[in-house]
N, C-alpha and C positions, 0 to 999 in steps of 0.2 A: 519463438515459443518459450513460454516460461518453464523452467526446470524447477520443480518444487523442492528439490534437494540442494539447490545452490542458494547461497545467501543473496539477499536483495538489498539494494541501496537506492536512495533517491537519485534520479537523474539530475545532475547539478545544473542543467540548462533550465530547470523548472524552479519557480519560486512560489511559495505559499504565502498568501495574504488574506487578511480578514477584511471583508467589505460588508458593512451593514450587518454585522454579526454572523456572516456566512464565511466559510473557509473556501478559498479558491486556489487552484493551481494554475499557473500560466507560464508560458514560455515567451520571453521577449522576442519580438519580431514575428510572432505567429499570431494568428487570429483565434487560436484555440485556447479555451480555458475549460477547466473541469471544476464542477462544484463538488465539494467533499462533504458528505454527511458526517456525523459525529464519529462513527466507526471508521470510515475511510480516512478521516483526519488523523485518528489514532494509529491506523495502519501506516499511513505516510510517515508519522513520527517514528514508528518502530522499525522502519526499513533503513537501518543505519549500517548495513554491511555485516552485521553479526548474526542475523537470524534468517532462516529459510521461510518460505511461505508456510510450510507445515509447522514450524516453530511458532509463528505468529498466530496461526489458526488454533493451535493447541492452547497457547497461552490465553487468548481471548475467550475461547470456548470454556475454559476452566472457571470463568466467572459465572457461567450459566449451566451448571452440571445437569439440570433436568432437560435442557435443550441443547446439549453439547454438540450432537450430530448436526442439527439444523444450523446452529451458530457457526460451526466449523465450515460447513458448506457455503454459507453466506460470506464469511470472511475470505475464503479461497476465491469466490467469485469476484469480490471487490478487489482483491490483489490482482487477479487476472485482468480485470478492467484497467487498473492503473498500469499494469505491465503492457497491455495491448495499446494503451494510450501513450506509451513511451515515457511515462512519468517515473517508472521504476525500471531498473536495469539489474542484471546479475553483477554481483561483485566480481572483480577480476580474480581468476584463480590464483591463489597464493597471496592475495592482497585484500 
């Protein structure tokens, strides 16, 4: 389960590639791939071990102040999907 107060980082077992203008995440040796829309691709890039889910949601929702609550909810849902898909992991405590 994702902890919104812990920093997130990309799971190093996953690779991001662009195929025909679409961003995909895949794990070699697995038959699973995830399509990333524009926001999910940005979220993936932002998960560098320095931000929490709440940090990312607040940062992205600040670009849409009139819809900040909706955007924040959508961003958190996208982060949860990436986390549940094992593409994101919590940064190790102290690291």
